[in-house]
C-alpha positions, 0 to 999 in steps of 0.5 A: 361434719360441719364446715366450722369443724372443717376449719371454714367459717360457719355456714349460714343455712342453705335457703331455697333461693340458693337451692333453686339457682344451683338447681337451675344449672341442670336445665342448661345441660339437659337442654343441650343433652335432649337436643343431641340425644332426641333430635340430632340423629333425626335431624342429620339423618332425615333432614340433612341426609347423612346415613344413620350409622355416620351420625351415631358414630360421630355421637359415640366418638364425642361421648367417648372423648367427653368421658376422658375429658371429665376426669381431667377436669374433675381432678384439676378443679378438685385441686384449683385454688383461686379467689373465686374458689375451685369450681366457679372459674370453670363454670363461667368459662363454659358459657360462651363457647358451649352456646356458640357450638350448640348453635353451629351444630344445627346449622351445617353448610348446605351442599357439602359431601357426607364426609365433610358434614360428618367432620363438621358435626364431629368438631361441633360435638367435641366442642360442645362436650368439652365446654359443657364439662367445664360447667356441668362437672364442677356444678355437680361437684358443688352438691357435696360441698353445699351440704353434708346432710344425708336428707338435704342432699336428696332435696337439693338433687330433687330441685336440680333434677326438676329444673333439668327435666322441666327445662329440657321438656319445655324446650322440646315442647317449643320444638313441637309447637313453635319452632317446627310446628306441623301446619294444617296445610302440611308444611312445617314439621320436624323434617323442615330445615328452616325451623331448626335455625330458630330452635338453635338460636333460642336454645343457645341463648337460653343455655348461655343465660342459665349458665351465668345465672346459676353460677352467679347464684352460688357465688356467695357460697365461695367463702364456705367451700372447701379449699384444696391444700397447697402442695406440690404433686407429681403425676405418679402421685396424682395417679395413685390418688385417683386409683385410691379414690376410685377404689371404693366398693359402693362407688364401683357398684354405682358406676357399673350400674350406671354403665349398663343403665346408660347403654340403655338410655343412649339406645332409648333416647336415640330411638324414642322419637322414631318409636313415637312417630313411626311405631305409635303414629303419634302426631306432633300435637300429641307429642307436645301433650306428652311433653307437658305430661313429662313436666307434670311427672317431674314435679310429682317425682321430685316431690315424692323422691325425698319422702320415699328416700326418708322412709325406706332409704336411698338404695331401696327407693332407687331399686324400686323406682328403677324397676317400675320405670323399666316396666312402664317403658317396655310394657306398651311395646311388648303388648303391641307385639302381642297384639293387645294394644289398640290401633294407632290413631285411636284416643284409647291408645293415646290415653294408655300411652299418656298414663304409661308415660306419666308413670315412667316419668315419675319413677325415672326422675325419682331414680335419678334423684336417688342415684345422684344423692348416693354418689354424693354420699360416696364423697365422705366415705372416700374421704374417710379412707383416703383423707382427701375431698374428691367431689370432682374426681368422683362425679367425673369418673362416674360420668366417664364410664356412663358417657363411654357406654351411652355412646355405645347405646347411640351407636347401636341405635344407628346400627339397628336402624341400618339393620332393619333398613329404615328408609330415609325421609320416611313419613309417619304411617308410611313405614312397613309395619313388619319393619317396625315389628322387627325393630321392636323385637330387637329393641326389647330384649337388648334394652331390657337385659341391660336394665336388669344388670343395672338394677341388680348392681344396686343391691351391692351398694352399702352406704345407708344413713347410719354409715353416712353419719358414722363417716361424718363422725370420723371426719369430725374427729380427724379434723379435731385431731388436726386442730389439736396438733396445730395448737401444740405446734404453735405452743412449741410442743412436738407434733407427730408427723405423717408418713413420708410422702403423704400428700393429704391434709388429713391422714387417712383413717381406718 
C-alpha cells in the first residue's frame, strides 16, 4: 500500500541519510539502558553500599511503572493531531528531562541512610523511564509509517539496531578505558565513585544531543505520515479498540516470546558484569577489548540480517539466530562447570571468550532485527482486521509485557546474589570459587529454560512475505473504496454508511 493510495502526498524515496538519522535515535535509548542494566546494580551495591535486593527491587518497580506508561503514551500518540504530526512533539519533549534524571541517578547524596537512597534512586528511575518512553516509543512507531515494504523495514531496523548497539558499546568502552580506567598503581576502576560523575555528565549530554538530532532528522517526513481521524471517543470505546488491536495471533505469540526472552535478558544483563569480573576474572582492559568486539559483531549482524531474512524469511531467520545466540551465551559457563575450560588469566581462555562473544553478538543482533521487523508487519495485519493504524499501541503493548518481566529478571538477579551470599565490596580473584560455581549452577537452568520457551513461541508466528503483501493489497482496495464513496457523496449520490458507533475511518475488512 503506497502513501498515495492512503490519501497522503506521494512520498519521495527514503534515502540513506533519513534512515541513518532515524536509526541514530536508538543510541540514546541503549546508552541509557546499558547504563541501568549493566552498571547500576554494581554501582549502587558495590560503590554506594545499598543491599543488592534493594537495588534490584527499585529497578523492577521502575520497569513495571514504565510498562504501564507505555500503552498510555502509545494510544495517545496514535490519536494526536498537531502541525508537527503525532510522534514528534513527544520526542522533542523527552530530551531535557530524561538527560537530567540520568545525570542525577549517578550522583546520589553522600551520607544518606539506605531507605533514603532507595527512594532517591527510585524517583530518578521513574523519571528516566517516563520521559524515555516519550521518545523511544513514538520513534519506534515511526518505522511502520516510514515504509510498508517488507524487506526495506528489515534494512531500516538493521541500521537502527546497529546505532543502538554501537552507541551503547562505545559508551561502555569509555567507562572501562576513560571514565573509570584501572590505573597501574591500583587506583581508579569501576569501584571508584569519582569516575561515575564524569560518565554521567558525558552520557547525559550525549543522550540529549542524539534525541534532538534524530527527531529533527525525520521532520521532513511529517507531511507524509498518517494522520488520525478527527473524532470523539469515549474511554469504553477506546478500551474496546485496544482489545481488538491486541487480539492478533501473531502479535500475541511475539509478545509471549518477548516476555520469556526479556526475563532472561534482565537476568543476563544484571549479572553479566559479575560473571566477567569474578567468574572469568577478566581485567578492565580485556572488557574494553570485548566491547570493541561487540561493535564489530553488531556491524556484521546488521549487514547479514537483511540478507538472511530475504533468503529464508524473518521467522525462520529469527528462530535460527536466536537458538545460536543462546548456545553461544551458555556454552562457556557450562564447560567451565564441567572443568574443561582453560584457567582464568590465560590467553587461551580470553581467546575462547572473544570468539564466543563475537558469535553471540552477531546472532543476538540479527535476532533483534528480525523480531522488531516482525512486530512492524503486525501493523498492517491488525489494520486489515480492525480498520485502524495502531503502530504506537502495538509497539507500546509489546514493550509493556517485556518490561514487566525484564524487571522480574533484574529482581531475580538480586535474589540470586543474596542467596549465594555474594560479598559486598568484593575484589576480583578474591571471591570463593565454590560460591561462583553455585551462582552458575543456579543461573544456567533458569535462564536456559526461559530462552527455550521464547524460541518455541516463534514457530506460531504466521505473517510471512506473502501474507504481508496480501494485507497491503486488501488495505489498498479498502482505501480505493473509501475514495470512490467520497466521490459519490461529492457528486450527490447516496453512500452507504458504516455500522452505528463505528469509530474507524475505514471499516474493518474480513
